[in-house]
C-alpha positions in Angstrom: 11.9 24.6 -52.1 8.8 23.3 -54.1 6.7 20.6 -52.4 4.4 18.7 -54.8 1.2 17.4 -53.7 2.4 13.7 -53.8 5.6 14.4 -51.8 6.4 16.2 -48.5 9.7 17.7 -47.1 10.4 14.4 -45.8 9.7 12.3 -48.8 6.8 10.7 -50.5 3.4 10.7 -48.6 1.3 7.8 -47.7 -1.8 7.4 -50.0 -4.8 9.2 -48.2 -7.5 7.1 -49.8 -8.7 3.7 -48.4 -9.3 0.9 -50.5 -12.9 -0.4 -50.0 -13.3 -4.3 -50.8 -15.8 -5.1 -53.4 -19.0 -7.0 -52.1 -18.1 -9.8 -54.7 -14.8 -10.3 -52.7 -16.7 -11.1 -49.5 -16.9 -14.7 -48.8 -19.9 -16.8 -47.3 -17.5 -17.5 -44.3 -16.9 -13.9 -43.7 -20.7 -13.3 -43.8 -21.4 -16.2 -41.4 -18.7 -14.8 -39.1 -20.2 -11.3 -39.1 -23.6 -13.0 -38.6 -22.4 -14.7 -35.4 -20.5 -11.8 -34.1 -23.4 -9.1 -34.7 -26.8 -11.4 -35.1 -29.0 -8.3 -34.4 -27.4 -6.4 -37.3 -28.8 -9.1 -39.8 -32.2 -9.6 -38.1 -35.3 -7.7 -39.3 -35.7 -4.4 -37.7 -39.6 -4.5 -37.4 -39.9 -7.3 -35.0 -37.1 -5.9 -32.9 -38.8 -2.5 -32.6 -42.2 -4.1 -31.9 -40.7 -6.1 -28.8 -39.1 -3.0 -27.8 -42.3 -0.9 -28.0 -44.1 -3.8 -26.2 -41.8 -3.7 -23.3 -42.1 0.0 -22.9 -45.8 -0.4 -23.2 -45.9 -3.1 -20.4 -43.6 -0.8 -18.2 -45.9 2.3 -18.6 -49.1 -0.1 -18.0 -47.3 -1.5 -14.8 -46.4 1.9 -13.6 -49.9 3.3 -14.1 -51.5 0.6 -12.4 -49.4 0.9 -9.4 -50.6 4.5 -9.2 -54.1 3.7 -9.3 -54.0 0.7 -7.2 -52.2 2.7 -4.3 -54.4 5.6 -5.0 -51.4 8.0 -5.4 -53.2 11.3 -6.7 -51.7 14.7 -6.7 -54.2 15.9 -4.2 -53.0 13.3 -1.7 -49.5 14.1 -2.3 -50.0 17.9 -1.9 -52.0 17.3 1.2 -49.3 14.9 2.6 -46.6 17.2 1.9 -48.5 19.9 4.0 -48.8 17.9 6.8 -45.0 16.7 6.7 -44.2 20.5 6.7 -46.0 20.8 10.0 -44.2 18.1 11.4 -40.9 19.4 10.6 -42.0 22.8 11.9 -42.3 20.9 15.4 -38.8 19.8 15.3 -37.2 23.2 15.2 -35.3 24.3 17.2 -33.8 20.9 18.0 -33.8 19.9 21.7 -30.9 20.0 23.7 -30.6 18.0 27.0 -29.4 19.8 29.9 -28.4 17.1 32.6 -26.1 14.3 32.5 -28.7 11.8 33.1 -30.7 12.7 30.0 -27.5 12.5 27.9 -26.4 9.2 29.6 -29.6 7.7 28.3 -29.2 8.8 24.8 -25.4 7.8 24.7 -26.3 4.5 26.1 -28.8 4.0 23.2 -26.2 5.1 20.8 -23.7 2.5 22.2 -26.3 -0.2 22.1 -27.0 0.3 18.5 -23.3 0.4 17.6 -22.6 -2.7 19.4 -25.6 -4.6 18.0 -24.2 -3.7 14.5 -20.5 -4.6 15.4 -21.3 -7.9 17.0 -23.9 -8.9 14.4 -21.4 -8.1 11.5 -18.3 -9.9 13.0 -20.4 -13.0 13.8 -22.0 -13.1 10.6 -18.8 -12.6 8.8 -17.1 -15.4 10.9 -19.8 -17.8 10.1 -20.1 -17.0 6.4 -16.4 -17.0 5.6 -16.0 -20.7 5.7 -19.5 -21.3 4.1 -18.5 -19.2 1.1 -15.7 -21.5 0.2 -18.4 -24.2 -0.2 -20.3 -21.9 -2.6 -17.5 -21.0 -4.8 -17.0 -22.8 -8.2 -13.2 -22.5 -8.0 -13.1 -24.1 -4.6 -16.2 -26.7 -4.6 -16.2 -28.7 -8.0 -19.1 -30.8 -6.9 -22.2 -29.2 -8.9 -25.1 -30.5 -6.6 -23.4 -29.8 -3.4 -22.4 -26.2 -4.6 -25.8 -25.4 -5.8 -27.3 -26.7 -2.6 -25.2 -24.3 -0.6 -26.2 -21.4 -2.8 -29.8 -22.0 -2.5 -29.1 -21.9 1.3 -27.7 -18.6 0.9 -30.7 -17.5 -0.7 -33.0 -18.9 1.7 -31.2 -16.9 4.5 -31.3 -13.7 2.4 -35.1 -14.1 1.8 -35.9 -13.2 5.5 -35.6 -9.3 6.2 -33.6 -8.3 9.2 -36.8 -6.7 10.7 -38.8 -10.1 10.3 -35.8 -11.8 12.0 -35.8 -9.3 14.8 -39.6 -9.7 15.6 -39.0 -13.6 15.6 -36.0 -13.4 18.1 -37.8 -10.9 20.1 -40.6 -13.3 20.8 -37.8 -16.0 21.5 -35.3 -14.2 23.7 -37.3 -11.2 24.8 -36.8 -7.5 24.4 -33.2 -6.0 24.3 -30.1 -6.0 22.2 -29.7 -9.7 21.9 -32.5 -10.1 19.5 -31.1 -7.2 17.3 -27.6 -9.0 17.3 -29.0 -12.3 16.5 -31.2 -10.8 13.7 -28.1 -9.0 12.2 -25.9 -12.0 12.3 -28.5 -14.5 10.7 -29.2 -11.8 8.1 -25.5 -11.1 7.4 -24.6 -14.7 7.1 -26.5 -15.2 3.6 -25.3 -11.8 2.5 -21.7 -12.1 3.4 -21.6 -15.9 2.1 -22.9 -14.9 -1.3 -20.6 -12.0 -1.9 -17.5 -13.6 -0.4 -18.0 -16.6 -2.7 -18.4 -14.3 -5.7 -15.1 -12.6 -4.9 -13.7 -16.1 -4.7 -15.0 -17.0 -8.2 -13.7 -13.9 -9.9 -9.9 -14.5 -8.7 -7.1 -15.1 -11.2 -6.0 -18.6 -11.7 -2.3 -17.6 -12.2 -1.2 -17.4 -8.7 -2.8 -20.8 -8.0 -1.0 -22.3 -11.0 2.2 -20.9 -9.6 1.6 -22.4 -6.0 0.8 -25.7 -7.7 3.7 -25.8 -10.1 6.0 -25.2 -7.2 4.8 -28.3 -5.6 2.1 -26.7 -3.2 -0.8 -28.7 -1.9 -4.5 -27.7 -2.6 -4.8 -25.9 0.8 -1.6 -24.1 0.1 -2.8 -22.8 -3.4 -6.0 -21.6 -1.5 -3.9 -19.9 1.2 -1.3 -18.3 -1.0 -2.9 -18.1 -4.3 -6.5 -17.1 -3.7 -6.9 -15.5 -0.3 -4.4 -12.6 -1.0 -6.5 -11.6 -3.9 -9.9 -11.9 -2.1 -9.1 -10.6 1.4 -9.1 -6.7 0.2 -12.5 -7.3 -1.4 -13.7 -9.1 1.9 -12.6 -6.3 4.0 -14.3 -3.7 2.1 -17.5 -5.7 2.1 -17.4 -6.2 5.8 -16.7 -2.4 6.4 -19.6 -1.3 4.1 -21.9 -3.8 5.7 -20.9 -2.7 9.3 -22.1 0.8 8.1 -25.3 -0.4 6.8 -26.0 -2.3 9.8 -25.7 0.6 12.1 -28.6 1.9 10.3 -30.6 -1.4 10.3 -29.8 -1.4 14.2 -31.8 1.9 14.4 -34.7 0.3 12.7 -34.6 -2.9 14.9 -34.5 -0.6 18.1 -37.9 0.6 17.0 -39.5 -2.9 17.2 -38.2 -3.6 20.6 -34.5 -4.6 19.9 -33.0 -1.8 22.0 -30.6 0.7 21.0 -31.1 4.4 20.0 -34.2 3.3 17.8 -36.2 2.5 20.8 -35.6 5.9 22.2 -36.6 7.7 18.9 -39.8 5.5 18.7 -40.5 6.6 22.3 -40.0 10.3 21.3 -42.2 10.1 18.4 -45.0 8.4 20.1 -44.9 11.2 22.8 -45.1 13.7 20.1 -41.6 15.0 21.5 -40.5 16.1 17.8 -37.8 18.4 18.8 -36.0 15.4 20.9 -36.8 13.1 17.9 -34.9 15.6 15.7 -31.9 15.7 18.2 -31.8 11.9 18.0 -32.0 11.8 14.2 -29.1 14.3 14.1 -27.0 12.2 16.5 -27.8 9.1 14.3 -26.6 10.9 11.1 -23.4 12.2 12.9 -22.6 8.7 14.1 -23.1 7.0 10.5 -20.9 9.9 9.1 -18.2 9.1 11.7 -18.5 5.4 10.9 -18.1 6.1 7.1 -15.0 8.4 7.6 -13.4 5.8 9.9 -14.2 2.9 7.6 -12.4 4.9 4.6 -9.3 5.2 6.8 -9.2 1.6 7.8 -9.8 0.5 4.3 -7.1 2.8 3.0 -4.8 1.4 5.7 -5.4 -2.2 5.1 -5.8 -2.1 1.2 -4.1 1.1 0.0 -5.0 3.9 -2.0 -6.4 2.6 -5.3 -7.5 5.8 -6.8 -4.4 6.2 -8.8 -3.8 9.0 -11.1 -6.7 10.7 -13.0 
């Protein structure tokens, strides 16, 4: 069977060439629409390149100024790395405590750090959860009230957890209570902001469905919005708990108790082998918490990985 170039075994072929419209056929309305869609394609390339070059020059100048202002030189870096290597050599082999009294002190410190992170995270989430509704545009339609609440989030988050711990230590004394309060106050601003953003990113269709079936405003929030945001809230809660375990270690160094206090004591006494053992235990605790958080998240939310 002979097949001509214009036909195939199944019949005529579709034309392979495309028709390019003439420039004269393009209307001014089409040009205006294209200009609105891609304004940079119609702009002059030289000013855009000059702005980009100026931004890169500003970035390079700022970077160089920071290096000079902080006296960061290659000689200083090399000398510091040498001293750091000597410190690491003091940490090996790690110390292994022999008596139960020594182990009980270390385990008590780990337990205090874990308790500080847990209580601070839970208390912060409980207080931030209702506040987040006041800062979400899908819930609070009063602009000035919503903006005031949001700026309150920013004011709370402006205080670093370490600074709050120093303030609460002067007020309540040394111990885990100051660390718990510092984490709680810090997490109120963080949780409220993240929870409110999750509320704003929900779909309005479930809410419309509840409203169309005769549900009230509270019922639309309960059955239309909360089922969408609760998985996100749980993920945020678990991640921040893991982060607060690390923060609790730092708070212990300034006097808030926990394993950080013991670590600071060992470093001040130049007991580097014990310090390394404590650091290893902190790493192991964070790893276990991360593993358990993944298990809890999968049990409560499900496996969202899907096929790849």
